[in-house]
Structure formats: structure tokens, C-alpha cells
KEKE-560221 format. One line per field, with one value per residue (C-alpha): x, y, z. Coordinates in Angstrom, 3 decimals, padded with zeros to 6 digits. Example, Ala and Ser with C-alpha at 12.3 -4.5 7.8 and 13.67 -1.06 7.14 Angstrom:
<atoms>
xx 012.300 / 013.670
yy -004.500 / -001.060
zz 007.800 / 007.140
</atoms>
This chain:
<atoms>
xx 002.140 / 004.244 / 001.674 / -001.136 / 000.886 / 001.523 / -002.183 / -003.065 / -000.612 / -001.888 / -005.423 / -004.546 / -002.769 / -005.736 / -008.027 / -005.925 / -005.806 / -009.538 / -010.101 / -007.896 / -009.800 / -013.159 / -011.898 / -010.530 / -013.851 / -015.760 / -013.440 / -014.482 / -018.120 / -017.761 / -015.848 / -018.390 / -019.997 / -016.611 / -015.152 / -018.242 / -018.535 / -014.747 / -014.964 / -017.661 / -015.452 / -012.401 / -014.441 / -015.446 / -011.821 / -010.667 / -013.410 / -012.290 / -008.645 / -009.542 / -011.487 / -008.614 / -006.051 / -008.363 / -008.914 / -005.144 / -004.748 / -007.547 / -005.993 / -002.547 / -003.870 / -005.638 / -002.192 / -000.887 / 001.073 / 001.364 / 000.076 / 002.273 / 001.315 / 001.623 / -001.017 / -003.360 / -002.853 / -003.580 / -006.813 / -007.915 / -007.240 / -008.985 / -012.067 / -012.130 / -011.642 / -014.374 / -016.849 / -016.088 / -016.225 / -019.544 / -021.030 / -019.846 / -021.197 / -024.569 / -024.785 / -023.885 / -027.404 / -028.554 / -025.497 / -025.917 / -029.502 / -028.078 / -026.165 / -027.492 / -026.254 / -024.310 / -023.079 / -020.882 / -023.230 / -024.832 / -027.949 / -025.873 / -022.362 / -020.740 / -022.214 / -021.303 / -017.782 / -017.202 / -018.626 / -016.628 / -013.432 / -014.184 / -014.783 / -011.497 / -009.552 / -011.166 / -010.378 / -006.720 / -006.757 / -008.166 / -005.625 / -002.763 / -004.070 / -004.588 / -000.949 / 000.156 / -001.824 / 000.192 / 001.681 / 004.051 / 003.363 / 000.726 / 002.106 / 005.103 / 005.879 / 005.571 / 008.837 / 010.407 / 008.148 / 006.234 / 006.626 / 004.603 / 007.060 / 005.550 / 006.445 / 008.830 / 010.189 / 013.955 / 015.040 / 016.801 / 019.450 / 017.626 / 020.396 / 021.636 / 018.083 / 017.287 / 020.358 / 019.439 / 015.891 / 017.119 / 019.550 / 016.565 / 014.657 / 017.407 / 017.802 / 015.942 / 015.407 / 013.393 / 009.822 / 008.143 / 009.790 / 008.398 / 009.487 / 008.431 / 008.912 / 007.149 / 004.614 / 006.377 / 009.781 / 009.860 / 008.457 / 006.287 / 009.188 / 011.345 / 008.703 / 008.224 / 011.979 / 012.050 / 009.158 / 010.788 / 014.064 / 012.416 / 012.100 / 015.811 / 017.434 / 017.632 / 015.379 / 013.301 / 009.973 / 007.062 / 004.707 / 005.183 / 002.062 / 001.510 / -001.550 / -002.326 / -003.947 / -004.294 / -006.246 / -009.723 / -008.869 / -011.405 / -010.412 / -012.446 / -010.632 / -007.219 / -008.322 / -009.502 / -006.069 / -004.341 / -006.814 / -006.033 / -002.329 / -003.197 / -005.355 / -008.767 / -011.551 / -012.772 / -016.499 / -017.741 / -014.801 / -015.147 / -018.735 / -017.688 / -017.803 / -014.497 / -014.289 / -014.455 / -011.961 / -009.598 / -009.875 / -009.153 / -006.151 / -004.757 / -005.131 / -002.994 / -000.354 / 000.122 / 001.517 / 003.774 / 006.931 / 005.516 / 006.302 / 003.418 / 004.073 / 001.482 / 001.732 / 000.578 / -000.591 / -002.197 / -003.087 / -002.619 / -003.888 / -005.109 / -003.321 / -005.678 / -008.671 / -007.126 / -005.937 / -002.177 / -000.210 / 002.206 / 005.751 / 008.133 / 011.424 / 009.440 / 007.563 / 010.356 / 007.859 / 008.058 / 005.720 / 006.999 / 004.909 / 005.188 / 003.736 / 004.211 / 004.135 / 006.770 / 003.933 / 002.281 / 005.537 / 005.277 / 001.615 / 002.397 / 005.177 / 007.868 / 011.150 / 013.013 / 011.996 / 013.758 / 013.376 / 013.260 / 015.130 / 014.634 / 017.264 / 020.325 / 020.596 / 022.939 / 020.888 / 017.670 / 019.032 / 020.233 / 016.763 / 014.968 / 017.335 / 016.819 / 012.991 / 013.068 / 015.595 / 018.499 / 016.469 / 014.268 / 017.059 / 019.129 / 016.238 / 016.973 / 020.099 / 018.118 / 016.051 / 018.918 / 019.095 / 015.300 / 015.151 / 017.689 / 015.467 / 012.417 / 014.368 / 015.482 / 011.918 / 010.827 / 012.566 / 014.280 / 010.970 / 011.409 / 007.677 / 007.643 / 010.897 / 009.647 / 006.123 / 007.076 / 010.112 / 007.933 / 005.375 / 008.125 / 009.743 / 007.785 / 007.911 / 010.382 / 009.403 / 010.724 / 007.196 / 006.188 / 009.225 / 008.715 / 005.062 / 006.122 / 008.516 / 005.731 / 003.433 / 006.152 / 006.844 / 003.294 / 003.852 / 005.883 / 007.596 / 005.063 / 002.270 / 004.097 / 003.651 / -000.124 / 000.027 / 002.179 / -000.697 / -002.138 / 001.219 / 001.609
yy -003.471 / -003.884 / -006.202 / -003.678 / -000.975 / -003.267 / -004.108 / -000.435 / 000.496 / -002.310 / -001.165 / 002.476 / 001.417 / -000.663 / 002.203 / 004.590 / 002.180 / 001.675 / 005.430 / 005.979 / 003.227 / 004.868 / 008.318 / 006.921 / 005.265 / 008.422 / 010.507 / 008.600 / 009.234 / 012.908 / 013.790 / 012.258 / 015.674 / 016.871 / 013.780 / 012.761 / 016.052 / 016.058 / 012.508 / 013.613 / 016.475 / 014.227 / 011.723 / 014.412 / 015.479 / 011.865 / 011.369 / 014.527 / 013.445 / 009.966 / 011.472 / 013.815 / 010.985 / 008.702 / 011.490 / 011.936 / 008.162 / 008.088 / 010.946 / 009.321 / 005.967 / 007.671 / 008.892 / 005.300 / 006.010 / 003.247 / 004.093 / 003.232 / 000.209 / 002.306 / 004.705 / 001.846 / 000.397 / 003.822 / 004.134 / 000.637 / 001.299 / 004.684 / 002.959 / 000.548 / 003.348 / 005.461 / 002.592 / 001.952 / 005.659 / 006.137 / 003.347 / 005.075 / 008.471 / 006.947 / 005.355 / 008.658 / 010.105 / 006.946 / 006.952 / 010.683 / 010.024 / 007.763 / 010.686 / 012.824 / 015.348 / 017.386 / 014.328 / 012.910 / 010.117 / 007.539 / 005.448 / 002.565 / 003.140 / 000.103 / 000.807 / 004.510 / 003.692 / 001.234 / 003.666 / 006.595 / 004.558 / 003.472 / 007.079 / 008.231 / 005.395 / 005.984 / 009.685 / 008.827 / 006.276 / 008.870 / 011.455 / 009.006 / 007.857 / 011.400 / 012.202 / 009.245 / 010.393 / 013.503 / 012.018 / 014.072 / 011.685 / 008.982 / 007.327 / 007.077 / 006.225 / 002.554 / 000.727 / 001.285 / 000.911 / -002.297 / -003.655 / -006.656 / -008.548 / -009.529 / -012.752 / -011.881 / -013.440 / -013.745 / -010.510 / -011.075 / -008.508 / -005.887 / -005.239 / -002.024 / -000.695 / -001.523 / 000.430 / 003.353 / 003.457 / 003.125 / 006.000 / 008.134 / 007.008 / 008.196 / 011.471 / 014.154 / 016.181 / 013.393 / 012.799 / 011.074 / 008.247 / 006.696 / 003.225 / 002.687 / 000.032 / -002.589 / -004.926 / -008.032 / -006.333 / -006.748 / -003.502 / -005.210 / -007.472 / -004.360 / -002.549 / -005.636 / -005.856 / -002.190 / -002.654 / -005.635 / -003.725 / -001.335 / -004.236 / -005.132 / -001.719 / 000.934 / 003.867 / 006.619 / 005.884 / 005.262 / 003.486 / 001.715 / 001.140 / -000.966 / -000.579 / -002.106 / 000.393 / -001.285 / -000.254 / 001.332 / 001.842 / 002.735 / 005.427 / 003.764 / 000.445 / 002.137 / 003.864 / 000.538 / -001.008 / 001.982 / 001.935 / -001.742 / -000.844 / 001.945 / -000.295 / 001.177 / -001.324 / -003.226 / -002.920 / 000.580 / 002.423 / 000.814 / 002.041 / 005.683 / 008.031 / 008.460 / 012.088 / 011.071 / 008.285 / 010.811 / 013.016 / 010.076 / 008.901 / 012.427 / 013.026 / 009.980 / 010.323 / 014.067 / 013.264 / 010.460 / 010.027 / 007.562 / 005.570 / 004.786 / 002.275 / 002.230 / -000.633 / -000.551 / 002.985 / 003.447 / 007.095 / 009.934 / 009.253 / 012.349 / 012.108 / 014.618 / 012.538 / 009.445 / 011.350 / 010.996 / 014.128 / 015.164 / 014.089 / 016.990 / 017.915 / 019.175 / 015.950 / 013.615 / 011.143 / 009.172 / 008.052 / 005.277 / 003.927 / 001.662 / 002.327 / 001.305 / 004.922 / 007.634 / 010.116 / 008.938 / 009.625 / 013.221 / 013.500 / 012.236 / 014.880 / 012.275 / 013.985 / 010.809 / 008.597 / 005.238 / 002.968 / -000.741 / -002.244 / -005.590 / -008.255 / -008.458 / -011.498 / -013.496 / -012.872 / -013.636 / -016.981 / -017.898 / -017.214 / -019.104 / -022.069 / -022.275 / -022.464 / -025.016 / -027.294 / -029.319 / -032.486 / -030.951 / -028.976 / -032.156 / -034.360 / -033.664 / -032.240 / -029.503 / -028.267 / -026.242 / -023.916 / -023.696 / -022.788 / -019.988 / -018.577 / -018.726 / -016.910 / -014.186 / -013.635 / -013.047 / -009.685 / -009.770 / -009.610 / -011.605 / -012.443 / -013.835 / -015.756 / -017.255 / -018.048 / -019.495 / -021.258 / -023.053 / -023.953 / -025.411 / -027.416 / -030.514 / -029.988 / -032.499 / -032.602 / -030.286 / -029.583 / -028.094 / -025.803 / -024.693 / -023.934 / -021.700 / -019.833 / -019.288 / -017.897 / -015.555 / -014.298 / -012.948 / -010.753 / -007.564 / -006.707 / -004.098 / -006.549 / -009.470 / -008.056 / -008.668 / -011.910 / -014.212 / -016.319 / -016.827 / -018.030 / -020.729
zz 085.496 / 082.364 / 080.885 / 081.500 / 079.747 / 076.787 / 076.472 / 076.673 / 073.903 / 071.697 / 072.265 / 071.402 / 068.197 / 067.138 / 067.906 / 065.829 / 062.908 / 063.135 / 063.235 / 060.185 / 058.389 / 059.223 / 058.239 / 054.967 / 054.165 / 055.109 / 052.938 / 049.782 / 050.669 / 051.697 / 048.532 / 046.142 / 045.538 / 044.220 / 042.592 / 040.614 / 038.638 / 038.234 / 036.789 / 034.365 / 033.152 / 032.876 / 030.885 / 028.370 / 028.011 / 027.448 / 024.824 / 022.995 / 023.170 / 021.905 / 018.993 / 018.092 / 018.099 / 016.087 / 013.527 / 013.136 / 012.641 / 010.038 / 008.066 / 008.262 / 007.038 / 004.131 / 003.139 / 003.338 / 006.509 / 009.108 / 012.588 / 015.567 / 017.630 / 020.791 / 019.438 / 018.617 / 022.123 / 023.679 / 021.663 / 022.652 / 026.358 / 026.119 / 024.750 / 027.711 / 030.261 / 028.668 / 028.826 / 032.514 / 033.406 / 031.595 / 033.727 / 036.943 / 035.840 / 034.925 / 038.412 / 040.074 / 040.630 / 042.429 / 044.709 / 045.434 / 046.601 / 049.340 / 050.890 / 053.769 / 056.332 / 053.826 / 051.975 / 054.756 / 055.793 / 053.552 / 053.953 / 052.562 / 053.846 / 052.254 / 048.791 / 048.938 / 050.088 / 047.274 / 044.730 / 046.050 / 045.901 / 042.311 / 041.271 / 042.826 / 041.226 / 037.840 / 038.062 / 038.639 / 035.793 / 033.362 / 034.442 / 033.923 / 030.516 / 029.256 / 030.052 / 027.915 / 024.883 / 023.954 / 020.754 / 018.628 / 015.729 / 015.378 / 012.231 / 009.917 / 006.351 / 005.608 / 005.009 / 001.569 / -001.370 / -001.022 / -004.532 / -005.609 / -007.791 / -011.159 / -012.948 / -015.751 / -018.919 / -018.960 / -020.692 / -024.016 / -024.939 / -022.858 / -020.328 / -021.935 / -022.346 / -018.717 / -017.585 / -019.823 / -018.410 / -014.806 / -015.264 / -016.304 / -013.214 / -010.883 / -012.824 / -010.864 / -014.034 / -015.677 / -014.542 / -017.520 / -019.482 / -022.637 / -023.834 / -027.444 / -030.108 / -032.214 / -030.665 / -029.414 / -029.132 / -025.329 / -023.930 / -021.323 / -020.330 / -019.924 / -017.857 / -015.669 / -015.126 / -014.092 / -011.656 / -009.992 / -009.762 / -007.274 / -004.816 / -005.004 / -005.413 / -002.657 / -003.545 / -001.933 / -003.593 / -001.214 / -003.588 / -006.927 / -009.057 / -012.178 / -014.416 / -017.798 / -020.168 / -023.641 / -026.696 / -026.187 / -022.508 / -019.860 / -017.318 / -014.546 / -015.031 / -014.872 / -011.670 / -010.227 / -010.881 / -009.273 / -006.381 / -005.783 / -005.482 / -003.020 / -000.838 / -001.598 / -000.795 / -003.852 / -003.170 / -002.394 / -003.923 / -007.351 / -007.501 / -007.211 / -010.213 / -012.075 / -010.948 / -007.261 / -007.828 / -009.418 / -006.327 / -004.008 / -006.041 / -006.344 / -002.595 / -001.823 / -004.547 / -004.056 / -000.628 / -001.852 / -003.845 / -006.333 / -009.460 / -011.853 / -014.636 / -017.438 / -019.912 / -023.536 / -024.296 / -027.732 / -027.263 / -024.782 / -021.264 / -019.394 / -016.035 / -014.424 / -015.412 / -013.832 / -010.745 / -011.250 / -010.256 / -012.986 / -012.013 / -011.469 / -009.815 / -006.842 / -006.076 / -007.263 / -008.699 / -011.967 / -014.737 / -017.015 / -019.863 / -022.915 / -026.337 / -029.959 / -031.065 / -030.788 / -031.302 / -028.076 / -026.272 / -027.494 / -026.507 / -023.020 / -022.749 / -022.094 / -021.221 / -022.192 / -025.116 / -025.227 / -028.257 / -027.547 / -030.486 / -032.254 / -031.662 / -033.829 / -036.118 / -033.877 / -030.695 / -032.586 / -033.765 / -030.257 / -028.844 / -031.655 / -031.459 / -027.687 / -028.111 / -030.963 / -029.303 / -030.692 / -031.040 / -033.704 / -035.374 / -035.757 / -036.865 / -040.581 / -042.224 / -044.042 / -041.061 / -039.586 / -042.643 / -042.888 / -039.201 / -039.747 / -042.506 / -040.226 / -037.514 / -039.945 / -041.111 / -037.485 / -037.882 / -034.495 / -032.611 / -029.343 / -029.131 / -032.676 / -032.140 / -028.863 / -030.044 / -033.446 / -031.960 / -029.416 / -032.116 / -034.377 / -031.573 / -032.592 / -036.388 / -037.852 / -041.524 / -044.249 / -045.423 / -042.085 / -042.054 / -045.657 / -044.883 / -041.969 / -044.271 / -046.847 / -044.165 / -042.917 / -046.467 / -046.569 / -043.487 / -043.600 / -040.291 / -039.073 / -039.847 / -038.254 / -034.751 / -035.087 / -037.121 / -034.962 / -033.677 / -037.188 / -038.518 / -035.882
</atoms>
């Protein structure tokens, strides 16, 4: 009797489980008329949300912000879900044609069950993913100014000038700084030193840009150099008109605390034409340039004008002696005094001292040294800055 009761209970439990299984399967099929349109609506909403997030990321990246990895992962997953959901929605009409008797019975029960289950699971997956896509921010400022360090000559007696220029950089009342002096006096070396200092000194600047200007400059080429610093693609962007390039550069820099370093200005550069916002107390940005002319400093509206001085006699001799070398200087008793005269006639210009010093490093006859002095006598100091290569 006990065994019969046990068998009966086991049979009833199996029957109940089987009934639940059948009802569960039938539920997926019966609800297809509701879940399929709901899936289609949810898919549209996810597409719209994906597009909104992608648009925010695109705008942020145009401003040189760095998108969060979590946002990129969400977008990638959204793309996969959308593709899978689109496939289900496109198969919907065919599956609906299999239904009869009010949609609760299917001509192909197994197929309709599997499809109904996939639709329900996809609907839940979309709902979950949409809830994860409510981002307060999609990007953030990139880590402190990414400064590409430039190779630099060892600065000679420029330490005080570097400190003077850096104090102007940290002064919120100074936006435009002009470094002026004779050609060959070390302006580019100074500017390079300042640029590299941004990579080793704590500061709040988001982007640091270097561009060579030079005589007879071309606005488009300056823009290309700036664009390269800002990450604009080389191909299509370089083919744009200068006006459009200016708009693109201005759009980026106007949302940044920037430093622009322009080397070797011979005349006024129109910042608006290039696309550089004028530095001010409000934007906290800086423009630093080098020029041979004090007048150009005035034309560029520099709030601080710093003269880069020639070397004093003792420093000039130390630099020249280092480039010539003791072997040559000691090769004849009279060369030492002749070398001092050559150094003096270089007028304290580091470029002349370095270039001529290197050229004389292998000259060990008095005639060669006297010839160099004669050539230097023909060049006044202002002319010397352009004549160094001819002399050597």
C-alpha cells in the first residue's frame, strides 16, 4: 500500500512538472503578439540611445577629450545587441504566420517556442543594457599636457632668462610673451627649453603646441603644424581652405587652456587668420614667440618683451674654447691669443661661437687662424648673424 502511494505521488509530481513545462513553453508562444512589437520599440530606443552617446563621444573627441573605456565598451556591446535584435525583428512576420487560434497554438511548436524565448531574452537584454547607458560624462580631459620633448642644445648662460620667461608664463596677467634678440643669440634654444619644461613642471595647460614660422611664412603651413599637434588627420584636413582650418583650430583651442610657441617671427602674424584665440586672463592661455625685432613684439601686442642678450666675454670664451678643444689651442704657442681674438669678434653670439669654434677645431696653423680673423673683421655684429656660414 505504501509503495502504491509513493508511485502515485511520484507520478503526480512528474505530471505537475510536465504541465509547468508545457505552460512555460506555451507562454513564450502566446505572448509573441505582445513581446515582438515591444522588442521592436525597445530596439528603436536602444538605437537612439546609442546614437546620442556616440554623438557625445564624437564631440568630446573633437575637443581633444579622452572617452572613457566603459563608454566605448557600452557602445560596442550596444552594436552587437542591435544587430542580434534586428535579426529577430526581421524574422518576426514569418514566425507570426505560424500562429493560429488567437496566437496560442503554432503550426511549428518547437520553432515558435525557441523564437518566443529568444525574443523575451533579447527584450530583457536590451532593457538591462539601456539602464547601463545613462552616463553623466562620456569623456574627460586627457592627462596633463602631452608635451613632445624637442631635442635641445645645452643652454649657455640662459638660466636667468629662462627663469624670467617662466615667471611670465605663471603670471595670470600675462598672456603674450615676446622673446627678441639678434639671430644666433639663442632664442630658439630658449624657446625649446621652455617647451620641454612643460613636460617636467606641474602646470594646468591642456595642450602645448610648437610651430616654426620663419621669413615669408605661409599661414596654411603654420596651421598644418598646429593641426599636427592637435591630432587632425594629415590627408583630408591639410587640403581644406585656410579659413576652414582656422575655424577647426579655433573650435579646439577655445575650449582648452593652451600654450602656443611660435619660433622665428619676422613680421606680425594674424592670430585670427591662423585660428589661435587671443590669450587672456579669462582663458588662461599663453602665446610665446621669438623674433629678431622689438617692433614685432609691439605688433604682436606682447605684454612682456624679454631681450635675449649676447654672452659676456668670459662666458663667450668658455663656450668657444670648449668647441675648439685644448688639443688645437695648445698646438702652437700663438694660437691661444689668436683664438681669443676670434672669440671676441663673434660678438657674444652663441651660434657664431659654436659654429666657428667647431670649424676651427682642426685648424692648427697660424695662417688659418689669421684668415678667420680677417674674415670676421669684415663683418659688423648685425651682419655677422647672417654671415657665419660664409666665414667658416
